[in-house]
C-alpha positions in Angstrom: 0.1 0.0 -0.3 1.2 3.7 -0.5 1.8 6.3 1.4 -1.9 8.3 -0.5 -3.7 5.3 -0.2 -2.9 5.2 3.7 -3.1 8.8 3.8 -6.8 8.6 2.1 -8.0 5.7 4.3 -6.7 7.3 7.6 -8.6 10.4 6.8 -11.9 8.6 5.5 -11.3 6.4 9.1 -11.3 9.7 11.3 -13.9 10.8 9.3 -16.4 8.4 10.2 -14.9 8.9 14.3 -18.3 10.6 16.2 -16.8 10.2 19.8 -13.0 11.5 18.9 -11.7 7.6 20.3 -10.0 7.4 17.2 -7.8 10.0 17.8 -7.1 9.5 21.5 -5.7 5.9 20.4 -3.9 7.7 17.3 -2.3 10.3 19.6 -1.7 7.4 22.5 0.3 5.5 20.1 2.0 8.6 18.5 3.7 9.0 22.7 6.3 6.6 20.9 5.5 3.4 23.4 3.9 0.0 22.9 0.8 -0.4 24.3 -1.3 -3.4 25.1 -5.1 -3.7 24.3 -5.0 -3.2 28.1 -2.7 -0.4 29.0 -4.1 1.7 25.6 -8.0 0.7 27.3 -6.4 2.0 30.8 -5.0 4.9 28.7 -8.3 6.5 27.0 -10.1 9.1 28.9 -13.4 7.7 28.0 -15.0 4.6 28.5 -17.7 4.5 25.8 -15.8 1.5 24.5 -14.6 -2.1 25.6 -11.5 -3.6 25.7 -13.0 -5.2 23.3 -13.5 -2.9 21.2 -10.2 -1.4 21.7 -8.7 -5.1 20.4 -11.4 -3.9 17.5 -10.2 -0.6 16.3 -6.4 -1.7 16.7 -6.6 -4.7 14.6 -8.6 -3.2 12.2 -5.1 -0.1 12.0 -3.4 -3.0 11.7 -5.2 -4.5 9.1 -7.0 -2.0 6.9 -4.7 1.3 7.8 -1.4 -0.5 7.5 -0.2 2.0 10.2 0.7 -0.4 13.5 2.9 -2.6 13.6 2.4 -5.5 16.2 5.4 -6.8 18.7 4.6 -10.3 19.3 4.6 -12.2 22.8 2.8 -13.0 25.5 1.0 -9.8 25.0 0.9 -8.4 22.0 1.8 -5.1 22.1 1.4 -2.0 19.6 3.2 0.9 18.4 2.7 3.4 15.3 5.0 2.2 12.6 7.5 5.0 12.6 7.1 5.8 8.6 3.9 7.2 9.1 4.3 8.9 12.8 4.7 12.4 10.5 2.2 11.8 8.4 -0.2 10.9 11.2 0.7 13.5 13.5 -0.3 16.4 10.3 -3.6 14.3 9.8 -4.2 14.5 13.5 -3.8 18.3 13.4 -6.3 19.0 10.9 -8.8 16.9 12.5 -8.4 19.2 15.8 -11.2 19.8 17.0 -13.4 18.5 14.5 
């Protein structure tokens, strides 16, 4: 998948973010750490989603958007692929306040 396609998919994904949770999840991942879905769930400020919902969002970002990498282990850890971090930051800035 090329950068333009990823950018287009990410924009469409964020346009459907009515609650802001997708943006919040991306901001957490942009901090540079590697997080399990349990850790992401704990860090989210809203409880409008459960742990399974967080797992589904992360899985979709891995499979459809291709911007998240998985580090396998006893508990999988997820992080933004370094080559897409700037793109994600740039697009998130555009969606601030929306």
